[in-house]
C-alpha positions in Angstrom: 211.8 140.0 -49.3 208.7 137.6 -48.7 206.8 135.9 -51.3 204.5 133.5 -50.6 202.3 131.2 -53.3 198.9 128.3 -52.3 199.7 124.5 -52.4 197.7 121.9 -52.4 197.1 118.2 -53.3 194.8 117.4 -56.1 191.6 115.1 -55.5 192.1 113.2 -58.7 195.7 111.7 -57.9 197.0 113.5 -55.2 199.4 115.0 -56.3 200.8 118.0 -55.4 199.7 121.6 -57.1 200.4 125.2 -57.3 197.7 127.5 -57.5 198.4 129.6 -61.2 197.3 132.2 -62.7 193.0 131.9 -63.9 192.7 129.6 -60.1 194.5 126.8 -62.3 196.5 124.2 -60.6 200.2 123.9 -62.0 202.5 120.5 -60.8 204.8 123.4 -61.4 206.5 125.5 -58.1 206.6 128.4 -60.7 203.5 127.9 -62.4 202.6 129.6 -59.0 200.9 133.0 -58.3 203.2 134.7 -55.8 201.7 137.7 -53.4 204.2 139.5 -51.1 202.0 141.4 -48.6 199.7 139.4 -46.1 196.7 141.0 -48.4 197.9 139.5 -51.1 198.6 136.2 -49.6 194.9 136.1 -47.9 193.1 136.5 -51.2 195.2 134.0 -53.1 193.8 131.8 -49.3 190.3 132.7 -50.5 190.6 131.9 -54.3 192.1 128.3 -53.6 189.7 127.8 -50.9 187.2 128.3 -53.6 188.8 124.9 -55.7 187.8 123.0 -52.2 184.5 123.5 -52.9 184.3 122.7 -56.1 186.2 119.5 -55.0 189.5 120.2 -57.2 192.0 120.6 -54.5 192.5 119.4 -50.9 194.4 120.8 -47.7 195.3 124.5 -50.2 197.8 126.4 -47.3 200.5 129.1 -48.3 204.2 128.5 -48.5 207.1 131.1 -48.7 209.5 130.2 -51.4 212.6 132.5 -52.3 214.0 133.4 -55.7 216.7 134.2 -55.7 219.1 131.8 -58.0 215.9 132.4 -60.2 213.6 129.6 -59.7 211.1 129.1 -56.9 212.5 127.0 -53.6 210.3 126.3 -51.1 212.5 127.7 -47.6 210.8 125.1 -46.0 212.3 121.3 -45.7 209.1 120.1 -45.2 208.0 122.0 -49.3 211.3 121.0 -50.4 210.3 117.3 -50.1 207.1 117.5 -51.5 207.8 119.6 -54.5 211.0 117.6 -55.7 209.8 114.2 -54.4 211.8 111.8 -51.1 215.8 112.1 -51.5 216.0 107.5 -51.7 217.6 105.3 -53.2 215.8 104.4 -56.0 218.6 102.1 -57.5 217.8 99.4 -54.6 217.8 96.1 -56.0 214.7 94.7 -56.3 215.4 90.9 -56.9 214.5 90.0 -53.1 
């Protein structure tokens, strides 16, 4: 089954956020409200656009997720990077 949620970037700090219940935005993908069909997806996106008008977020868009593992996981690589952060070596030698 296709599930979609809305993602955007918060204007105050640029963080990736997900539209949750009550029109709030959360940094946790698990808090995202899901849409199961095109009509629900359009309604979520319309609600997200109201947050753009209030200058809370920028560039909201729909993304497809999977919940097969019991946790929301983005289906596309770009979204997984946004969800979990870039895969870089965090132990680089800082003395150089």
